[in-house]
N, C-alpha and C positions, 0 to 999 in steps of 0.2 A: 149772786148779783154781779153783773159785769162792772168794770170801772167806768164804762161809758154811761151805764144806767145810773150809777151813783152820781156822776157829774151832772146828768140831766136833772136829777132830783135836786141837787145843789142849785142849779140854774133856776129851776122853778121856784124853789123856796126863797132864793135871793130876790127874784123878781116880785114875788108876793110882798116881801118886806119893803123893798125899795120903792115900789109904785103903789103900795097899799091896795093890792088887788086880792081877790079871792082865788082859790085854786082853780075854779071853773073859768074865771076871767083870764088867768095866765094860760090855761090850756087852750082857750079860744085864740088868744094872740099867737101862741106857739104853733098852733095848727094852721091858722090863716097864713102865716109867713113861713111855714115849713122850718121853723127853728129846730125842731127835733132832729131832722136829717142833717141840717147844717152843723149842729153841735156834735153829733156823732161823727160826721165826716172830718171835722177839724178838732176832734178831741185832743190829739197829741199836741197841738199848738195851744189850744184854749186852756187846758187844765193847768198849765204851768204859769199862767198869767193871773192877775188879780181880777176881782169882781168888776172893777170899773172897765178893764180891758174887755171883758166878756160883754158887758152892756154896750160899749162902744162898737164892738164888732157886730153884735146883733142889730144895732141901729143902722149901721152901714148896710148890712144885708137886707134889712127891711126896706130901706130907701131904694136899694137896687131892685127889690121885688116889685115895689109899687111903680117904679119908673118904666117897667116893661109894658 
């Protein structure tokens, strides 16, 4: 298992807990906003930060995606 995949699993599990979502719901959100690619591309930056930083970055990315 790659380090990026481990981090994606961490991100999914933390989103499930923080937002009280099912795995399917998190998958749908991550797919809709392309969070999977975003997290892999920015793994080196994101994995050294905390959970709240990750959530903030994903929210900024999501807002940028919906503004297009």
